[in-house]
N, C-alpha and C positions, 0 to 999 in steps of 0.2 A: 504494500500500500504506500503510495507516494504522498508525502505531506506537502501541501502547497503553502509556502510561506508568503507573507506580505512582500511584494516586490521591493518596497523601500527597506524593509528589514533585511532582505537578502542582499541588496546592494550595499547597505551600510556595513553589514557583517563582513562582506568580502573586502571592502576598503579598510575596515578597522584591523582585521587580522593580518593584513599585509603591511601595515604601517608600524614603524618603530616607535611611534608615539604611544601605542598601547603598552609596549614592553617597558618604556621609561616611566609611564604612568603607574604600572604595576610595581615597579621598583620603588618609586616614591611612596606609594600607598603602603607597601610592606614596611618600608623604613619608618614611616610615621607610627604605624601600629606596633612595630618592634620597640621603638623608643618609649611609647606609651605603656607597653607591657612591662618593660624593664623598670621604668619609674614606679609603676604600681607595685611591682614585686618588691622593689626596694623599700617602699613605704610600708607594705604589709610586714616585711621582715623586721623593720625597726619597731613597728607597733607591737609585734609579737614579743620581741626582746624586752621591751619596756614593761608590758603587761605580764610577761612570763607564760603566755599561752602557747598552744600548739600552732606552729606556722602553717601546717598542712590544712588545718580546718579553716584558716583564713584565706586560702588560695581560691576559694569559691567566689570571692569578690573581684577576681580578675575578669570574670565574665561580664558584669555590668560595666566595668571601666572600659574594656576593649570594645564592648558593644556600643556604648555611648560614643566613643571616639569614631567608630565606623559610621554611625548615624550622622554625626556632625560633618564628616567628610562628604557623605552622600548629599547632605543638605546644601553644602557649598558647591559641589561639583555638578550635581544634576541640573540645576537651572542654567548653568553655563553651557551645557551640552544642548539642551532643548531650546533655550532662548535664541540660539543662533541657527536653528534648523530652518524655519520658514523665512525669517528675515535674511538669512544667508543666501537662500534661493533668490530672494528679491535683489540682493546686492550683486549677485552673479548673473542676474537677468535670465535665470532659468525657471523662475516661478511660473510664468505663463506656459512654458513648455510642459511643466509637470501637470498643470491643470488640463492639458489636452489629452492626457492618458485616460484609460478606461477606469481608473480608480476614482472612487467617490471622495469628496472632501474629508469625510470622517476616516476613511481608510488611509488617506495621506497623513492626517493628524495622528491616528493610532499607530501607524507604521513608524513615525518619527519618535513617538514616546516609547514604543516597544523596543526599538533598536537601542535607545538610550538605557532602558532598563536592563537589557541583555548585556550591555557594556558594563553596567554596574555589577551585574552578577559575576562577571569575570573577576572583578576585584574582591567581591565577597567570598567567592569560592577559593581564591588564592589565600585569603586570610583564615580559612577554616583550621589549618594546623595550629595557628597561634591561639585561636579561641579554644581548640580542643584540649590545650594544656589545663585550662581551668576546669574542664569536665573530668579529665583523668585524675588530676591531683585534688580537685575540690569536691568531687563526689556528686556532681550534678547529673541528673538524668539526661541522656542524649536526646530525648524527645524535645527538650527545651531548645536545643540548637536548631531543630527543624521549625519550631514555633518562631524563633528569632529570624530565620531566613524568610518565613512568610511575612513577618512584620516589616522587614527591610524591603521586600518586594512591594508591599502595600505603600510604604512611604516613598519608594522610588517612583511609583506610578503617580502618587499625589504631587511630588515635587516636579516630576516631568510634565504633568498637566498644567502646573502654574507657569513653567517655562514656555510651553508651547502656546499657551494663551497670550503671554506677553509677546511672543514672537509673531503671532498672527496679527496683532494690533500695531506692531511697530515695523518700520522699514529698515532700521539700522540695528545691527546686532548689539551694539553697546547700549543703546537705549532699551532694548528688550531685556538685557541682563539686569540693568538698573530697575526696570519696572517689575521684574520678577522678584527681586529682593524687597522692593516696596510692598508687594503683595504678601511676601513672607512676613514682613514686619507687622502688617495689619492683622494677619491671621494668628501669628505666634504671640504677640505682645498686646495688641490692642484689644484682643478678646478678653483679657483680664480686667479691663477697665469697668465694664458693666458690673462685674462681680464685686470689685472693690468699692464702687459707688453704692451698690445695694447693701453691702455690709456696713459701710460707713454711715449711710443715712437710714439704714434699717435697724440700727442698734444691734449689729451682729447677726441679723437674720439675712441669709443669702437668698432665700426664696428659690424661685425657679431660674434665677440668673445664671446659675452654674451650668445649665444645659447648653449654653453657648460654648462651653469648653469641650463639648463632645467632638467638635470639629478641630480641636487644637492638637496637633501631633505631639507637642511637648507633654501634655497631660496624658496622652495615650501611652507614650513610652515610660513615663513615670509610673503609671499604673501597671504596665507590662512587667517591668523589672521588679516592682514591688510584689506582684503576684508570684513571680518565679523565686525570688529570694526569701520571702517570708510566708507566702501562701495566703496573705491577707490583702485586703483592699487598701489603697492609699488613703481613702476617706476614713478608715478605721485606725490609722496609725497615730492619731493625736488624741488618745483617750477614748477609744470606742467609736462606734458608728454614730451617725448623725441622729439627733433627736428630731421628732416630727416638727417641733416648733422652730428648729434652726433652718430648715430648708423646706422646699415645697414637696407636695405629695409625689410628683414624678421623680424628682431628684432623690428623694428618700428611697423610692423603690429601685432606682438604678444603682444606688450605692450599696449593693449587696453582692458579695461574691465576685464573680467575673462578669456580671451583667454590664457594668460600665465599660469595661475593656472591649467587649464584643460590640456593644452599641456604638462606641467611639470608632471602632474599625469600620463599621458599616457607614457611619456618617462621613468619614474620611474618603472611603471609596466612592460614595455618592457625590461628594464634592469634586473628586477627580473626574468622574464621568461628566458632570455638568461643565467643568472647565474645558474638557475636550470637545464637548458638543458646541460650546460657545466659540471655541477656536475653529471648529469645522464650519460653523455658520459664517464666521468672518472670512474664512478661506474661500468659501463658495462665491464665485464671481457673480452669481445671480443676486446674492444678498449684499455683498460688499459694494456693488455698484448701483444698488437700488436707490440710494439717496442722492446720487450725483445728478446734477442738473445737466441736461444736454447742452452742448455748446451751440451757439447760434452761428450759422454760416455768414461770413462777411461777404457782402456783395462787392 
């Protein structure tokens, strides 16, 4: 049975694997993770010597340290790849040629995001031996590594959808990269403002304002690592679970077990699909040129 790949994914993979840029990128990626791993190992060893505990039982904390370092690298690298995908075609004046193919606008957008996600998976797969040390020495279950890979794929799709959205609305790659990081800032940090204002003016009562954090990847990974390391929810780490008077009914129901984590993953995936649909709408020449006024012929 022959598997038919997206033509854009197939072309980008051929170009990527033949370029030395991928090899140097893997080298830099592994170097950063190795330095992070050694620094974390040094801190764990010194902490164990001071407390007199067993250093092997503390090696389990290497997993969240290396995992968070990878997520930060993906968060910085993914928009740079995808933000220059559509705008780069416009700069090279090949965008109109790409639209003349049999591919739909969504297939073009999805192909650009999928190729970037596969490129990220090369880096994540190369870092598996480093992360495996925390599982071998720390005693974590190997199923958590599989869950982490799924979480990274989800985050890569989300970050790629932001980059492709910015690339579809901008004609210059530099502007698209800047716009993607502005969207990052709005989603990652500005989403905390309604919660802080609700707590400040509500005398500690967050109400249902915390539901906006379901689409925040920072909260998702905080909850993800909290569940893996302790088996408890992040919302129960500060003196038990929420009281019904502290939050709304929906938030109180979600702050149980792994409900918040799975609901947040679904919201992030939904946002990624919406961003790609909006980018496809902008790429579609029938829509992008709908608002332009026709030029009057000069006599």
